[in-house]
C-alpha positions, 0 to 999 in steps of 0.5 A: 231017422230023426225027421227035422222041421224044414223051418229049422233048415231054412236060416232066412225064414228064421231071421225073417220070423224073428224081425217080424216078431221084433217089429210087432213088439216095437209097434206095440211098444209105441202103442202102449207109450202113445196110450199112456201119453194120452191118458196122461194129457187126459188126466192133466185136463181142467175138467179132470182136475177141477171138474165143474169149474168150466162148461165152455171153451176152457173145459178140455184145456191142459194145465201146466206151469206157464211163465210167470204172469201168464195164465193162458197160452193158445197159439198166438193168444196170451192172457196175462193176470193183469189183463184179468185184473184190468177187466175186473177194475173195468166191470160194472160195481154192482157185480164186482164183488161176485167177479172177484170170487170168480175170476176164472169166469173172467178168464173164460170169457176173455179167452173165448173173445180173443181165440174166436177173434183169431179163428174169425180172422183166419177164416174170413179175414177183417174188414178194416172198418170192423171192430172187434165186436163187429168182427165177432158178430159177423162170424158167430152170424155165420154160424147161427144162420144154419139154425132151422125149426120145423113145424113138428117142433113148433107143435111139440112145444106148443103141447109140452108148454100149455102153462106158458101159452095160457090157453092161446091156439096154436096159430096164435102163438106160432110165430112167437114160438118159432122165434123162441126156438129159432134163438135157442137153436142158434145159441145152441149152435154158437155154444157148440162151436165154442166147446168144439174150439176148446177141443180141436184147438190146444189151450194151456192154463197155469195150474196154480193160478186155476187152483187158487181160483177153483176154491172161490169159484165153487163156494156158492150153493150150486156147486156145494150141492153138487159136491154133496154126494147127493142128487140135486135140482137146481131151480134158476129163476126170480121172484115176480117172474110168473112161471118162477113163482109157480115153481116155489110150491113145487120145490117145496113139495119136493123137499118135503117128499125127498128130505135129505136125499135130494138137494133142492136149491133155488138160485135168484139170478137177479142177485147171482147174475155170475153164477147164472152165467156161469151156468148158461142160464139165458132165460128163466125159469131153468131147472138143472138136475145133477147126479150124486157125482155132480154131473148134469143129466137133464135141464129144462126151460120153462114151467116144469110141473111136479108130475114131469119132475118125479120120473127124472128124479126116479131115473137118478135113483130117487123112487 
């Protein structure tokens, strides 16, 4: 006698099984489309298409074809190309030639200011007596006030920067170190806030305008070194700054030791103010290390002895 499966004898179950399979297939297709859309969106970000152009709010911005004359849109915030030209014409004549090659930097500064104002008005309102500068200052101060420095952080900085303190005891320099570290932490909190603004708020840039600015902005020693396919160490400093001058023999020693395997670049920040600003340099000296792909892997502020540099380079593949 032939025995048939009970499943074949119950039509209702078969229908339910087919419906379940259909539902799973549809859900899988939706997920695949969503993943594809996410991947396309990620590939259309500024950092993906023009790496290294921004380290701030616009790093995660999307690229698109905007209406003629418009170069940035973010909600109610709109920046036009003539806004940037107007800002350029009002800039300090001593740095105007640098800014002409860094209009994207001007755009990022303008957009950051406008978006922070928009956020401040949305979260805390605006006192009618406040101007834009005061509104931004109050909003950022509220973010920065969360910064704190522990005694262990003070001691760690003191122990690791004996060259900077010049033989002074910990108690003698404790408060100046506290103020320095507190300022650094405040700046870090504000920087993190601005970075998150770019990630959490949709910002769209005009693709063709950005493409034109990209070649101009990267025509400098730092970005050329980053694009060389070799590891890079950049020293941001200035002649006459004592710890900066102390770094010069070390830079020369590294050039001799590693030769063509390592780019060693010195940026005179008093002559290259915009380049320094682009890389977030607020005090000197600062050493920034980039891997062979041009990605920043380490940053240090203050004098950095050669014996502390060599392990960093070793981690970057330079024995």
